[in-house]
C-alpha positions in Angstrom: -11.0 17.5 16.4 -9.4 16.8 19.8 -11.1 14.3 22.1 -9.7 14.1 25.6 -10.6 10.5 26.0 -8.7 9.4 22.8 -5.1 8.5 23.2 -2.9 8.8 20.3 0.1 6.6 19.5 1.4 4.6 16.6 3.9 1.8 16.6 5.5 -1.2 15.0 5.0 -4.7 16.3 7.2 -7.9 16.1 7.4 -11.3 17.7 8.6 -14.9 17.6 6.7 -18.0 18.5 9.6 -20.5 18.5 7.4 -23.4 19.9 8.5 -26.9 21.0 9.6 -25.5 24.3 12.7 -23.8 22.8 13.1 -20.6 24.8 13.0 -17.2 23.1 15.7 -14.9 24.4 14.6 -11.4 25.3 17.5 -10.0 23.2 15.9 -11.5 20.0 12.7 -9.5 20.5 14.6 -6.4 21.5 16.6 -6.7 18.3 13.4 -7.0 16.3 11.9 -3.9 17.9 15.1 -1.9 17.5 15.0 -2.6 13.7 11.7 -0.6 13.5 12.7 2.1 16.0 11.5 4.8 13.5 7.9 3.5 13.8 7.9 4.4 17.5 10.9 6.1 18.9 9.4 7.0 22.4 8.9 3.6 24.1 9.1 -0.1 23.7 7.2 -2.9 25.4 8.1 -6.5 25.5 6.7 -9.8 26.9 8.8 -12.9 26.8 7.7 -16.2 28.3 9.1 -19.6 27.4 9.1 -20.2 23.7 7.1 -17.1 22.9 8.0 -13.4 22.9 6.6 -10.3 21.3 7.1 -6.5 21.5 6.4 -3.1 20.0 7.8 0.3 19.5 5.6 3.2 20.4 5.3 6.9 19.5 3.2 8.3 22.3 1.6 11.7 22.8 -0.8 11.3 25.7 -1.8 8.5 28.1 1.8 7.4 28.5 1.0 4.9 31.3 -2.4 3.7 30.2 -1.4 3.1 26.6 1.7 1.1 27.4 1.9 -2.2 25.4 1.6 -5.1 25.7 -1.8 -4.7 27.3 -2.6 -7.6 29.7 -6.2 -8.6 30.3 -7.6 -8.1 33.8 -7.5 -11.9 34.5 -3.9 -12.1 33.2 -4.8 -14.7 30.5 -4.3 -12.6 27.4 -1.8 -10.1 26.1 -2.0 -7.9 23.0 0.2 -5.6 21.0 -1.2 -3.5 18.2 -0.1 -1.1 15.4 -2.6 1.4 14.1 -5.8 3.3 15.2 -9.3 2.3 16.0 -11.7 5.2 15.1 -14.8 3.7 16.6 -13.3 2.4 19.9 -15.3 4.9 22.0 -18.6 3.5 20.7 -17.4 -0.1 21.2 -16.2 0.8 24.7 -19.7 2.1 25.7 -21.2 -1.1 24.4 -18.7 -3.2 26.3 -19.2 -1.2 29.5 -23.0 -1.8 29.2 -22.2 -5.5 29.0 -20.3 -5.3 32.4 -16.7 -4.8 31.3 -14.4 -2.4 33.2 -11.5 -0.5 31.7 -8.3 0.6 33.3 -7.2 3.1 30.6 -8.5 5.2 27.8 -6.4 3.2 25.3 -8.0 1.8 22.1 -5.6 -1.1 22.6 -7.4 -2.2 25.7 -10.7 -1.7 23.8 -9.5 -4.3 21.2 -8.6 -6.8 23.8 -11.9 -6.5 25.7 -13.8 -6.6 22.5 -12.2 -9.9 21.6 -12.9 -11.3 25.1 -16.6 -10.4 24.6 -17.1 -11.3 20.9 -14.2 -13.6 20.0 -13.1 -13.4 16.4 -16.3 -11.6 15.5 -14.7 -8.6 17.0 -12.3 -8.0 14.2 -14.9 -6.9 11.6 -16.4 -4.5 14.1 -13.2 -2.5 14.4 -13.2 0.5 12.1 -9.6 1.6 11.6 -6.2 0.5 10.4 -4.4 -2.2 12.4 -2.1 -5.1 12.7 -2.7 -7.0 15.9 -0.9 -9.8 17.8 -2.9 -11.5 20.5 -1.3 -14.1 22.9 -3.5 -16.6 24.7 -1.4 -17.6 27.7 -3.4 -20.7 28.9 -3.8 -22.1 25.3 -0.4 -20.9 24.2 -2.0 -19.7 21.0 -1.0 -16.7 18.9 -3.5 -14.8 16.8 -2.4 -12.3 14.1 -5.0 -9.9 12.5 -4.7 -7.4 9.7 -7.2 -4.7 8.9 -9.7 -5.2 6.1 -7.9 -3.2 3.4 -4.3 -3.8 4.4 -3.5 -0.3 5.5 -1.1 -1.5 8.1 1.5 -4.1 7.0 2.2 -7.5 8.7 4.9 -9.9 7.5 5.3 -13.5 8.5 8.0 -16.1 8.2 7.6 -19.8 9.3 10.9 -21.6 9.8 12.2 -24.4 11.9 8.8 -25.2 13.3 8.1 -21.7 14.6 6.6 -18.5 13.3 7.9 -14.9 13.5 6.1 -11.7 12.4 6.8 -8.0 12.1 5.5 -4.7 10.7 8.4 -4.5 8.4 10.6 -7.2 6.9 13.7 -5.6 8.4 12.4 -6.7 11.9 12.5 -10.4 10.8 16.1 -10.3 9.6 17.8 -10.1 13.1 16.3 -13.5 14.2 19.0 -16.1 14.7 19.3 -19.2 12.4 16.6 -17.9 10.0 17.3 -18.0 6.3 16.2 -15.3 3.8 16.8 -16.2 0.2 15.7 -14.2 -2.8 12.6 -15.6 -4.6 13.2 -15.7 -8.4 9.5 -15.6 -9.1 9.2 -12.5 -6.8 12.0 -10.8 -8.9 9.9 -11.5 -12.0 6.9 -10.0 -10.3 8.9 -6.9 -9.5 10.1 -6.4 -13.0 6.6 -7.0 -14.3 4.7 -4.6 -12.0 7.3 -2.5 -10.2 6.7 -4.1 -6.9 6.3 -7.7 -5.6 2.7 -8.7 -5.7 1.4 -9.6 -2.2 1.2 -12.0 -0.4 4.7 -12.8 -1.9 7.7 -10.9 -0.7 11.2 -10.7 -2.3 12.2 -13.5 0.0 11.0 -17.0 -0.4 10.6 -17.4 3.3 8.5 -14.3 3.9 4.9 -13.5 3.1 2.4 -10.9 4.1 -0.8 -11.7 6.0 -3.6 -10.9 3.5 -5.9 -7.9 4.3 -9.0 -8.8 6.2 -7.5 -12.1 7.4 -6.5 -13.6 10.7 -3.9 -16.3 11.4 -3.8 -18.6 14.4 -1.0 -20.9 15.5 -0.9 -23.1 18.7 1.8 -25.1 20.3 1.3 -28.0 17.8 0.2 -28.3 14.2 0.3 -25.8 11.3 -0.8 -22.2 11.3 -4.3 -21.5 9.9 -5.4 -18.4 8.1 -8.9 -17.3 7.2 -10.8 -14.2 6.1 -12.9 -12.4 8.6 -13.9 -9.7 6.0 -14.0 -9.7 2.2 -15.1 -7.2 -0.4 -18.4 -8.3 -2.0 -20.0 -6.5 -4.9 -23.8 -6.7 -4.6 -26.8 -4.7 -5.8 -27.8 -1.9 -3.5 -31.1 0.0 -3.2 -32.7 1.4 -6.3 -32.5 5.1 -5.8 -31.9 8.3 -7.8 -28.5 9.8 -8.6 -29.3 12.6 -6.2 -29.9 10.1 -3.4 -26.6 8.4 -4.0 -24.8 11.7 -3.9 -26.5 12.9 -0.8 -25.8 9.5 0.9 -22.1 9.6 0.0 -21.9 13.2 1.3 -23.4 12.1 4.7 -21.2 9.0 5.0 -18.1 10.9 3.9 -18.5 13.6 6.5 -19.1 11.1 9.3 -16.1 9.0 8.2 -13.7 12.0 8.0 -14.9 13.2 11.4 -14.0 9.8 13.0 -10.6 9.8 11.3 -9.9 13.2 12.8 -10.2 12.0 16.4 -6.9 12.8 18.2 -5.4 14.8 21.1 -3.0 16.4 18.7 -3.5 18.7 15.6 -4.5 16.8 12.5 -3.4 18.0 9.0 -3.9 16.9 5.5 -2.0 16.1 2.3 -3.4 18.4 -0.5 -2.4 17.9 -4.2 -5.4 19.7 -5.6 -6.8 16.5 -7.1 -10.2 15.1 -6.5 -9.4 12.8 -3.6 -7.2 15.1 -1.5 -9.5 18.0 -2.1 -12.5 15.8 -1.0 -10.6 15.0 2.3 -9.5 18.6 2.9 -13.0 20.0 2.2 -14.6 17.5 4.5 -12.1 18.3 7.3 -12.8 22.0 6.9 -16.6 21.4 7.3 -16.3 19.3 10.5 -13.7 21.4 12.4 -14.0 24.9 13.5 -10.3 25.7 12.9 -8.3 26.2 9.8 -6.9 22.9 8.4 -3.2 22.7 8.0 -2.6 21.4 4.4 0.7 20.2 3.0 1.6 20.3 -0.7 4.7 19.3 -2.6 5.7 21.5 -5.5 8.3 21.1 -8.2 10.4 23.8 -10.0 9.5 22.2 -13.4 6.0 23.6 -14.3 4.8 20.4 -16.0 5.2 18.4 -12.8 3.9 21.1 -10.4 0.3 21.1 -9.0 0.7 23.8 -6.4 -1.5 26.3 -8.2 -4.5 24.0 -8.0 -3.7 23.1 -4.4 -3.4 26.8 -3.5 -6.8 27.5 -5.0 -8.4 24.8 -2.8 -6.5 25.9 0.3 -7.5 29.5 -0.2 -11.2 28.6 -0.9 -11.4 26.5 2.3 -9.4 28.9 4.5 -6.6 26.4 5.1 -3.1 27.1 6.5 -1.2 26.0 3.4 2.4 24.8 3.6 4.2 24.2 0.2 7.5 22.4 0.0 9.2 22.9 -3.3 11.4 19.9 -4.1 14.7 20.2 -6.0 14.6 17.2 -8.3 18.4 17.0 -8.3 18.2 16.5 -4.5 15.4 14.1 -4.8 17.4 11.9 -7.2 20.3 11.9 -4.8 18.1 10.6 -2.0 17.0 7.5 -3.9 19.3 5.1 -1.9 17.9 6.3 1.4 14.3 6.2 0.2 14.7 2.7 -1.3 16.1 1.5 2.1 12.7 2.1 3.7 11.0 -0.6 1.6 13.2 -3.7 2.5 12.5 -5.0 -1.0 12.8 -3.4 -4.4 10.0 -0.9 -4.9 9.9 1.0 -8.2 7.0 3.4 -7.9 8.5 6.8 -8.8 5.9 8.5 -6.6 7.8 7.1 -3.5 10.1 10.1 -4.0 7.6 13.0 -3.6 5.7 10.9 -1.0 8.9 10.9 1.1 9.3 14.7 0.9 5.6 15.2 1.7 5.8 13.1 4.8 9.1 14.8 5.8 7.5 18.3 5.4 4.4 17.4 7.5 6.4 15.6 10.2 8.2 18.8 11.1 4.9 20.2 12.5 2.4 17.3 13.0 2.1 13.7 13.9 -1.2 12.9 12.2 -2.4 13.7 8.7 -5.3 12.6 6.5 -4.8 11.6 2.9 -6.9 10.7 -0.1 -5.4 7.4 -1.0 -7.8 4.6 -2.0 -10.4 6.8 -3.7 -9.3 5.7 -7.2 -9.4 2.0 -6.4 -12.8 2.2 -4.7 -14.5 4.6 -7.0 -12.9 3.7 -10.4 -10.7 6.8 -10.7 -7.7 5.6 -12.7 -7.4 5.9 -16.5 -7.1 2.1 -16.6 -10.6 1.8 -15.3 -12.0 4.0 -18.1 -9.9 1.9 -20.6 -11.3 -1.3 -19.2 -14.8 0.0 -19.5 -14.1 0.9 -23.1 -12.7 -2.6 -23.8 -15.9 -4.1 -22.4 -18.0 -1.9 -24.6 -16.0 -2.7 -27.7 -15.4 -6.4 -27.0 -17.8 -7.6 -29.7 -16.0 -5.9 -32.6 -12.4 -5.3 -31.6 -11.2 -8.9 -32.5 -12.2 -8.1 -36.1 -9.4 -5.5 -36.2 -6.7 -8.0 -35.3 -5.6 -8.6 -38.9 -5.3 -4.8 -39.5 -3.3 -4.5 -36.3 -0.9 -7.2 -37.3 -0.4 -5.6 -40.7 0.4 -2.3 -39.2 2.9 -3.9 -36.8 4.7 -5.4 -39.7 5.4 -1.9 -41.2 8.7 -0.2 -40.3 8.6 2.6 -37.7 7.3 5.8 -39.1 8.6 9.3 -38.2 5.2 10.4 -36.9 5.0 9.7 -33.2 1.2 10.2 -33.4 0.9 7.4 -35.9 3.2 5.2 -33.8 1.2 5.7 -30.7 -2.1 5.0 -32.6 -0.6 1.8 -34.0 0.5 0.6 -30.5 -2.8 1.6 -29.0 -4.8 -0.4 -31.5 -2.5 -3.4 -31.0 -2.9 -3.2 -27.2 -6.7 -2.9 -27.4 -6.9 -5.9 -29.7 -4.7 -7.9 -27.2 -7.0 -6.8 -24.3 -10.1 -8.0 -26.2 -8.6 -11.5 -26.4 -8.2 -11.8 -22.6 -11.1 -13.7 -21.0 -11.9 -11.7 -17.9 -11.3 -8.6 -15.8 -8.7 -10.2 -13.6 -6.5 -11.0 -16.6 -6.9 -7.5 -18.1 -6.0 -6.1 -14.7 -2.6 -7.8 -14.8 -2.2 -6.7 -18.4 -3.0 -3.0 -17.6 -0.8 -2.8 -14.6 2.4 -4.1 -16.2 5.2 -1.5 -16.2 6.9 -3.0 -19.2 5.9 -5.4 -22.0 6.6 -9.2 -21.9 8.7 -8.7 -25.1 11.0 -6.2 -23.4 11.4 -8.5 -20.3 12.3 -11.3 -22.7 14.9 -9.1 -24.3 16.6 -8.3 -21.0 16.2 -11.5 -19.0 18.9 -14.1 -18.9 17.6 -16.9 -21.3 17.5 -19.5 -18.6 15.7 -17.2 -16.2 13.2 -16.2 -18.9 12.5 -19.9 -19.7 11.8 -20.5 -16.0 9.4 -17.6 -15.5 7.7 -17.2 -18.9 5.1 -19.9 -18.4 4.2 -18.7 -14.9 3.7 -15.1 -15.9 0.9 -15.2 -18.5 -2.1 -13.1 -17.5 -4.4 -16.1 -17.2 -1.8 -17.9 -15.1 -1.6 -14.9 -12.8 -5.4 -14.9 -12.6 -5.4 -18.5 -11.5 -2.6 -17.9 -9.0 -4.2 -14.9 -7.3 -7.9 -15.5 -7.9 -8.5 -19.2 -8.0 -12.1 -19.9 -9.0 -14.6 -20.0 -6.2 -18.3 -19.7 -6.0 -18.1 -16.2 -4.5 -16.6 -14.0 -7.3 -18.2 -11.2 -9.2 -19.3 -12.2 -12.7 -19.0 -8.6 -14.1 -15.6 -7.9 -15.7 -15.4 -4.3 -14.3 -16.1 -5.5 -10.8 -13.4 -8.2 -11.2 -11.0 -5.5 -12.3 -11.8 -3.3 -9.3 -11.5 -6.2 -6.9 -8.1 -7.0 -8.2 -7.1 -3.4 -7.9 -8.3 -3.3 -4.3 -6.8 -6.6 -3.2 -3.5 -6.4 -5.0 -2.5 -3.0 -6.3 -3.8 -1.1 -3.3 -1.9 -2.9 -0.5 1.1 -3.9 -2.7 1.8 -0.5 -4.1 -0.2 2.4 -2.9 -0.5 1.6 0.8 3.1 0.2 1.0 4.3 3.6 -0.4 2.3 5.6 2.1 3.2 3.5 5.1 7.0 3.4 4.6 7.3 7.1 3.6 5.3 8.2 6.6 6.7 5.8 9.1 10.3 6.7 8.1 9.4 10.2 9.5 7.3 8.9 12.5 4.2 10.4 10.9 0.8 8.7 11.0 -1.3 8.9 7.8 -4.9 8.0 8.0 -6.9 7.2 4.9 -10.7 7.7 5.3 -11.6 6.4 1.8 -10.5 3.0 3.1 -12.9 2.7 6.0 -14.2 -0.7 5.4 -17.7 0.5 6.2 -17.5 3.1 3.4 -16.0 0.4 1.1 -18.8 -2.0 1.9 -21.3 0.7 1.0 -19.5 1.7 -2.2 -19.7 -2.0 -3.3 -23.5 -1.7 -3.5 -23.3 1.3 -5.8 -24.1 1.1 -9.5 -21.0 1.3 -11.7 -22.5 4.3 -13.4 -22.2 6.2 -10.2 -18.4 5.5 -10.1 -17.5 5.7 -13.7 -19.6 7.9 -16.1 -18.2 7.6 -19.6 -14.5 8.3 -19.1 -15.0 10.2 -15.9 -14.1 8.3 -12.8 -15.2 8.9 -9.1 -18.4 10.5 -10.4 -20.2 10.3 -7.1 -17.3 11.8 -5.2 -16.9 14.6 -7.7 -20.6 15.5 -7.5 -20.8 15.3 -3.8 -17.8 17.6 -3.0 -18.2 19.9 -6.0 -20.2 22.5 -4.1 -17.4 22.7 -1.5 -14.6 23.5 -3.9 -13.6 26.3 -6.3 -15.6 26.3 -9.6 -14.0 24.3 -12.3 -11.4 22.6 -10.1 -12.6 19.1 -10.7 -12.7 19.5 -14.5 -8.9 19.1 -15.0 -7.5 15.7 -15.9 -5.9 13.5 -13.3 -2.2 14.2 -12.8 -0.8 12.4 -9.8 2.9 12.5 -8.6 5.1 12.4 -11.7 8.9 12.4 -11.9 11.2 13.4 -14.8 12.6 9.9 -15.2 13.4 10.3 -18.9 15.4 13.4 -18.2 17.2 11.9 -15.2 18.4 8.9 -17.2 19.7 11.0 -20.1 22.1 12.8 -17.8 24.4 12.2 -14.8 21.9 10.1 -13.0 21.8 7.6 -15.9 25.6 7.2 -15.6 25.2 6.8 -11.8 22.5 4.2 -12.2 24.5 2.3 -14.7 27.5 2.2 -12.4 25.3 1.0 -9.5 23.9 -1.7 -11.8 27.4 -3.1 -12.3 29.1 -2.3 -8.9 26.2 -3.7 -6.8 26.6 -7.2 -8.2 23.0 -7.0 -9.5 24.3 -7.5 -13.1 25.8 -10.8 -12.1 22.8 -12.0 -10.1 21.5 -14.3 -12.8 18.2 -12.5 -13.6 19.0 -9.8 -16.2 21.4 -10.0 -19.1 24.1 -7.4 -18.5 24.7 -6.6 -22.2 21.0 -6.2 -22.9 20.6 -3.8 -19.9 23.7 -1.8 -21.1 22.0 -1.5 -24.5 18.9 0.0 -22.8 21.0 2.6 -21.1 22.7 3.5 -24.4 19.5 3.7 -26.4 17.9 5.9 -23.8 20.9 8.2 -23.5 20.9 8.9 -27.2 17.2 9.5 -27.3 16.5 6.6 -29.6 14.0 5.1 -27.1 12.4 6.1 -23.8 13.3 3.2 -21.5 13.0 5.3 -18.3 10.4 3.2 -16.6 12.3 -0.1 -16.8 15.6 1.7 -16.2 14.2 3.1 -13.0 13.1 -0.4 -11.9 16.6 -1.7 -12.7 18.3 1.2 -10.8 16.0 0.5 -7.7 16.7 -3.2 -7.9 20.5 -2.5 -8.0 20.2 -0.2 -5.0 18.3 -2.9 -3.1 20.7 -5.6 -4.1 23.6 -3.4 -3.0 21.9 -2.9 0.4 21.1 -6.5 1.0 24.4 -7.4 2.5 24.0 -4.7 5.2 20.4 -5.4 5.9 21.1 -8.1 8.5 23.3 -7.6 11.6 26.6 -9.5 11.3 25.6 -11.8 14.1 22.2 -12.7 12.7 21.8 -16.4 11.9 25.0 -17.4 13.5 25.0 -16.5 17.2 22.1 -18.3 19.0 20.5 -16.4 21.9 
């Protein structure tokens, strides 16, 4: 829905506050910005003064002059760079103009700056959008960094030698002179446990991410300070009927999608045919008078292909439907290039189809909407149904523990169904022993068991990490007990999903895949106003029996083909087991050895070789951990070329 007063651009930001009067050379900030050229290939903007400098890369479509960053306040006291989009900036602008402020451009960047001048740090929670912001207070020589409430846009920080540097991606920190970046052993353990490094950690000991919904300030002296300006709080909402909740969601959803479609360029959508992407596409079709351009990834293998469902939705809604069929052989060969986007090992197999989807859309468009976040906010994953089942059965499951132990003592039986049943019973009994939803969240999001990690870790490394990695220890690390936490186990689980899994895995995947192709992906399910409202909803409106996203399904059902929402959730799946039994398995094993990862001191080389052999013969399916090992080896191999040769040695 074009709006002639809405500029469109996206970018990456970076900066360095060296402090103590030590000058920042312009070349350092230029090098940072060049490292994230893909995030904004059209323009750059820099400001360097004394011991502070910051800059950005910009992809601009309109308002080339007015949207230039950094934006300087009318009095010259403040400067701001920003990555993202503010969807309610026109409403905020009207309010600010009524308060006497004048604007020199139609840029939402200037709206942010003026809003902060009017409301101070209270402005951040009033912004509806996705953003990472750097605000420089010239008189006070104070830097403020801000990240959007749900962590849609990334922001990484390193504090070394008395200064602070930040960037949209880790690769834009690496060029800084005299900075150290050493691999964090605990982050490696986090990666092999969950397939990605849990935020706010990064793979490097010296780098962390700013938490979603937080701001950080640092002045010329003293330590940096971080605090939350927004937090997710579950609370009881109004007592109303199911029909009222559904109608209210439908109203809020249409308004949210309409705001997310504001742009001076065509806006498309990612369409898989699942609940979330169909809900986005259907809402777009209702709020625009033109056919929506929808993009779908297809696979030649029928069991991985969802194009038929997406085609039904597109036909029903009158969309212009573009299907890109991926050759999985080509996808496998692109893994080194895809992994390079993430700056740290990232073993979500869905990164591969996400890459292709972004590539396909970027050939025609610069903005698309996607359904990411719907599962986390409205309890749509299978693990949410399993958690609810565990809570219902918590009173009697422990009594089955002796039976579970007896079954585990039996030798493996030829029946796979019996084996699965035995393992499922054992897992459910283990879950019942965990004390809260946080602990069960960590247990349910592991990619491999603790026993398998013990089998492949170097003994000394396992001894170092084992005590830190228990589920209750992880709970205490990430969710230290405060007075403001939900008491309900299901709400604890959803909170952990939203604060950890969402920014650490899902949004990281979306941001890197899209930014690698200079494509902006907007996610209306993660408007914090919608999330706030959803947190007041009864759990029965989210999860009804084993059916997740109940309110979403009921709200959009009349807009979609009959029966479409009845099929089970599929998601992006890759033929990992097949890959590792063929040529790719041999390639991955050679990368494991040739990269030096086998000698890094984390995994036992002989134990990993055994995994490759067992999988190749079909004795076991180790594809999930082998994929994580292959990605780690590719990352380890690329580490040596991640920093320019002069970085850390030639002072500016």
